[in-house]
Residue, then its C-alpha position, 0 to 999 in steps of 0.5 A: m697263440r690262438s688256439a682251437h679245441f675240436l670235438i669230433p666223434g669216433d676215429p678222426e682217421t676214418r676215411t670219409g669225406g667228413y672226416l677228411y674234411d675235419r683233419r684238413v680244417m685242423a692241419g690248415l689251422t696249425a700251418i697258420g700257427w694256431r694251436v689245435e687240440l682234438h677231443r675224441l668222443d665215443a663213436s655211438f654219435p649221432m645216436p649217443t649212449p648216456a656215457a658218451l653224453a657224459e664224457a662229452d660234458a666232463v670234456l667241456a667242462a674241464l675247458p678253460e672260460r672263453t675257450l674256442v670249442v669247435v664240435d663237429g656236426l655229427a656230435l653236436g646235434a645230439l648235444p642240444e642240453v649239454a651245449a646249452r650248459h656251456r654257452d655261456r662260458l665257452r665259445l662254441v662253433a660247430l663244423a656242419h657237414h649236413p643236417l643229420a636229419l637228411e640222412t638217408g634211412l632213417d624213419e620219419a619219427a627219427s628224422q624228426r627227433l634228429y631235426a629237433s635236437e640238431r636245432a636246439a643245438l645249434r641255437q647255442v653257438r655262436g656260429a657254423i662252419v659249412t662246406s657249401p653255400s648249400t648247407a648254408r641255406a640248408l641250415a637256414d631251417y634250422d634258425m641258423a641265419p646265413e651270416r652266422c655261417a662261414v663257408v669254408l670249401p674243402g678244395t682239392d689237392p692237385a693231381p694227375l689227369a686219370d690214364g683210364s682203364g686202356g680196357g675193353e670194359w668202361a671202368w666206373l669208380c664209386v668212392a663212398s661209404l656203404t650206407p643208404r644215403k650214398g645210393h649204391a643200390v640205385l646205381f647197381r639197378a640203373l647198371a643191371r639195365l645196361e647188361s648190353l654194355a661192356w663195364r665194370l664197377r670198382c666201389v671204394g668205401g668202408a663198409d663199418l658204418d652200416p655194416a647191414t647196408a654193405a651186406g644188402l648191397r653184396t647180396l643185391a649185385a648177386e641178385l642182379g647178376l651183377a657179382g662179376r662186374i661190381e667188386f667192392l674194395g673196401q676202405l683204401e689208403e691214399a696211394a691205392l686211392a689215387v690208383e684207382y682215381r687214375q685207372a678209371d674211365g668214369f665217376v658215379l656217386p648216386s647220393y640221395y644227399e651231399g653237403y659238398g661232395m669230396a669224392l666229387a671233387e677229387a674226380l673233377a681234378r682228375g678229369l674223369p666224365i662225372v655222373s651224378t645227381t641234382a642233390g644238396a650241394i652237388p650241382d654247387t660242386v660239379p659244373a654244368d659242363a663236367g658231369l651229368l646230373v639227375p634226380p636222386s633215386d631215379e634209376a632210369a635217368l641214372a642208367e641213361a647218363l651212365a649210358r650217355v657217357m660211356t657211349 
């Protein structure tokens, strides 16, 4: 029986697109007869503690020679030295969602450190599983040749078309963790330009990845006078999230970067009109006739697109 060991930091059951992708890859391999073993690494990655680095090293050291090991990019990028110690003994493969250095909110020094670390780590692997052609192109800057990347699109399950809100207010849905990269602040400021239109926004996404950003977004909504029109729902289970999609009139995701955009694909499956950005893989995920895409961080363009959809 073929087998693969997956190293994933944090809780794989976390309801984000990246973790959902990992779960689907593991489930898919299991379904076709592979034996899949999951090794959970510390949640401190991609800025691991010394103990977290030692733990990852110990996990790899305990595996037999020639074992196929798939390391999630959230961890691999911080493991260049560890990966180098095991590259000749194990068959290491990266699972790259998007380059760590492209995470929004990093200062230049942190971004450069992550770039150098991830570039060094990717030199130690035999290849990479990537979520989109865009991610494969991005990894070329990390000396990862395109022929060493296997593009495995996340895909979506069939879903019923949305019913819409049926109310007097246009119901926007945004499904994204409350982190800087997802662009909520730009969205709130764009919506503040549209106070005369009847709309409401429901934000689905966890606050635990960046509590400071989450708190700042609540403050911003209040400062803009939008606290009564923007609702933060936190992470939702699958059934509750399906209700949100069903009752939405439109979907908005103003990200600064996406390696694929699984929430966008879910919105497409439900026939929702989409407003998003031209960042990363989003133009690959959202067909031109299914959404309006604007430059990331452009509040005016985002407001114009939102208004166009609503009117």
